[in-house]
C-alpha positions as CSV (number, residue, x, y, z in Angstrom):
1,M,36.2,25.1,-53.9
2,A,38.0,23.5,-51.0
3,I,38.0,25.0,-47.5
4,T,41.4,25.7,-46.3
5,P,42.3,25.3,-42.6
6,P,42.8,28.5,-40.6
7,P,46.4,29.6,-40.2
8,A,48.4,28.5,-37.2
9,L,49.0,30.8,-34.3
10,N,52.3,30.8,-32.5
11,G,53.4,27.7,-34.4
12,R,50.4,25.6,-33.2
13,P,47.5,24.7,-35.5
14,R,44.3,26.4,-34.7
15,K,41.6,24.1,-33.3
16,Q,38.4,23.6,-35.3
17,L,35.0,24.6,-34.0
18,S,33.9,21.0,-34.3
19,E,36.8,19.9,-32.0
20,E,35.9,22.5,-29.5
21,L,32.2,21.5,-29.5
22,D,33.2,17.9,-29.0
23,R,35.4,18.8,-26.1
24,L,32.6,20.9,-24.5
25,D,30.1,18.1,-25.1
26,E,32.5,15.7,-23.2
27,V,32.8,18.3,-20.3
28,I,29.0,18.6,-20.1
29,N,28.6,14.8,-20.1
30,G,31.1,14.5,-17.3
31,M,29.4,17.2,-15.3
32,E,26.0,15.4,-15.9
33,E,27.4,12.2,-14.4
34,C,29.2,13.8,-11.4
35,L,27.0,16.7,-10.5
36,P,24.1,14.8,-8.8
37,Q,26.4,12.8,-6.6
38,A,28.4,15.9,-5.7
39,V,25.2,17.8,-4.8
40,A,23.9,14.9,-2.7
41,D,27.3,14.6,-0.9
42,A,27.3,18.3,-0.2
43,A,23.8,18.3,1.1
44,R,24.4,15.3,3.3
45,D,27.6,16.9,4.7
46,G,25.8,20.2,5.2
47,I,22.9,18.5,7.1
48,R,25.2,16.4,9.2
49,Q,27.2,19.5,10.1
50,A,24.1,21.5,10.9
51,I,22.8,18.7,13.2
52,H,26.2,18.4,14.8
53,D,26.3,22.1,15.5
54,V,22.7,22.1,17.0
55,V,23.5,19.2,19.2
56,K,26.8,20.7,20.3
57,E,25.0,24.0,21.1
58,I,22.3,22.2,23.1
59,V,24.9,20.2,25.1
60,S,27.1,23.1,25.7
61,E,24.2,25.3,27.1
62,P,23.8,24.4,30.8
63,A,20.3,25.7,31.1
64,T,19.1,23.6,28.1
65,L,21.0,20.6,29.3
66,N,19.3,20.8,32.8
67,A,15.9,21.3,31.3
68,L,16.4,18.1,29.1
69,R,17.7,16.2,32.1
70,T,14.7,17.2,34.2
71,A,12.2,16.4,31.4
72,L,13.8,13.0,30.5
73,L,15.0,11.6,33.8
74,P,12.5,10.9,36.6
75,E,13.2,12.1,40.1
76,F,15.6,9.8,41.9
77,V,13.9,7.8,44.7
78,P,16.1,5.3,46.6
79,L,15.0,1.7,46.0
80,T,15.0,0.9,49.7
81,L,12.1,3.2,50.3
82,I,9.8,1.6,47.7
83,P,8.4,-1.7,48.9
84,K,8.2,-4.3,46.1
85,P,4.5,-5.2,45.4
86,S,3.5,-8.8,45.3
87,A,2.7,-10.6,42.0
88,W,-1.0,-10.4,42.8
89,A,-0.9,-6.7,43.4
90,R,1.0,-6.1,40.2
91,L,-1.5,-8.2,38.3
92,K,-4.4,-6.3,39.8
93,A,-2.7,-3.0,38.9
94,I,-2.2,-4.1,35.3
95,V,-5.9,-5.2,35.0
96,R,-7.1,-2.0,36.7
97,N,-4.9,0.1,34.3
98,A,-6.2,-1.8,31.3
99,A,-9.8,-1.4,32.4
100,A,-9.3,2.3,33.0
101,K,-7.8,2.8,29.6
102,A,-10.6,0.8,27.9
103,A,-13.3,2.7,29.8
104,A,-11.7,6.0,28.8
105,A,-11.4,4.9,25.2
106,V,-15.1,3.7,25.1
107,G,-16.2,6.9,26.8
108,L,-14.4,9.1,24.3
109,A,-15.6,7.0,21.5
110,R,-19.2,7.2,22.7
111,Q,-19.0,10.9,23.2
112,T,-17.4,11.4,19.7
113,V,-19.9,9.1,18.0
114,T,-22.9,10.7,19.9
115,S,-21.8,14.2,19.0
116,T,-21.0,13.3,15.4
117,V,-24.3,11.4,15.0
118,S,-26.2,14.3,16.6
119,Q,-24.6,16.8,14.3
120,T,-25.0,14.6,11.3
121,C,-28.7,13.9,12.0
122,Q,-29.3,17.6,12.5
123,A,-27.5,18.4,9.2
124,A,-29.4,15.6,7.5
125,K,-32.8,16.9,8.8
126,T,-32.2,20.4,7.5
127,R,-30.9,19.0,4.1
128,V,-33.6,16.4,3.7
129,A,-36.2,19.1,4.0
130,R,-34.8,20.8,0.9
131,W,-34.3,17.6,-1.2
132,T,-36.5,16.7,-4.0
133,L,-36.5,13.7,-6.3
134,L,-35.0,15.8,-9.1
135,S,-32.0,17.2,-7.3
136,L,-29.9,15.3,-4.8
137,P,-27.1,17.2,-3.1
138,L,-24.3,14.8,-4.0
139,K,-21.6,17.0,-2.3
140,S,-23.5,17.0,1.0
141,I,-24.1,13.2,0.9
142,L,-20.4,12.5,0.1
143,G,-19.2,15.0,2.7
144,V,-21.4,13.5,5.5
145,S,-20.5,10.0,4.5
146,L,-16.8,10.7,4.4
147,S,-17.0,12.5,7.8
148,I,-18.8,9.6,9.4
149,G,-16.5,7.1,7.8
150,V,-13.4,8.9,9.2
151,V,-14.9,9.2,12.7
152,V,-16.0,5.5,12.7
153,A,-12.5,4.5,11.4
154,I,-10.8,6.4,14.2
155,V,-13.2,5.0,16.9
156,S,-12.7,1.5,15.5
157,L,-8.9,1.9,15.6
158,A,-9.0,3.0,19.3
159,A,-11.7,0.6,20.5
160,P,-11.5,-3.0,21.5
161,H,-12.0,-5.7,18.8
162,V,-15.6,-6.5,19.8
163,F,-16.6,-2.8,19.7
164,A,-14.9,-2.3,16.4
165,A,-16.7,-5.4,14.9
166,A,-20.0,-4.0,16.1
167,I,-19.3,-0.6,14.5
168,S,-18.3,-2.4,11.3
169,G,-21.6,-4.4,11.3
170,I,-23.7,-1.3,11.9
171,G,-21.8,0.5,9.2
172,A,-22.4,-2.3,6.7
173,A,-26.1,-2.3,7.6
174,V,-26.5,1.5,7.2
175,T,-24.6,1.4,3.9
176,T,-26.8,-1.4,2.5
177,A,-29.9,0.5,3.6
178,G,-28.6,3.6,1.8
179,I,-27.9,1.7,-1.4
180,Q,-31.3,0.1,-1.3
181,T,-33.0,3.5,-0.7
182,A,-31.1,5.0,-3.7
183,N,-32.1,2.1,-5.9
184,W,-35.7,2.5,-4.8
185,L,-35.6,6.2,-5.5
186,R,-34.1,5.6,-9.0
187,R,-36.8,3.1,-9.8
188,R,-39.5,5.4,-8.5
189,K,-38.1,8.2,-10.5
190,A,-38.1,6.1,-13.7
191,A,-41.7,4.9,-13.0
192,L,-42.9,8.5,-12.7
193,G,-41.2,9.3,-16.0
194,M,-38.8,11.8,-14.4
195,T,-35.6,10.5,-16.0
């Protein structure tokens, strides 16, 4: 039995469901291609407009503009009142400034390292008292190691190269000692039959 097409409405043939589905599929594909770009354009335009409005509001507000001007521009001093320093005086000022910054960085690093080492040693003393050969607190070891590593990395980043190299050498020595101790404990544990 053959399927007959539906009757025409108002003199026009009625569209088939498959034709309508194909047309809807084409519309969806078109939206899939255009929609991400349209959303990106709309978001970019919206952000641009929002920034424009904020800047316009800041610039149009006299109190905010004066506060920005005061914060960003130094107080005006006529150049005729400031004597020009000699090259030697400028060089001494640069060296003095660099030495002060280095001393401050070393002092801060020393204080941070001393405090961290003191806290770490105190924590290690209390934890070592509880340790046995059978149960090592891996979380504590990893926590302390990561804390010291972060502090040493920050200090090395801020310190002069010689100081950073010294910290790296000490860190390598401590790491090697820790690995050797762990290996010795593992061998001792195996020799005692506590595997």
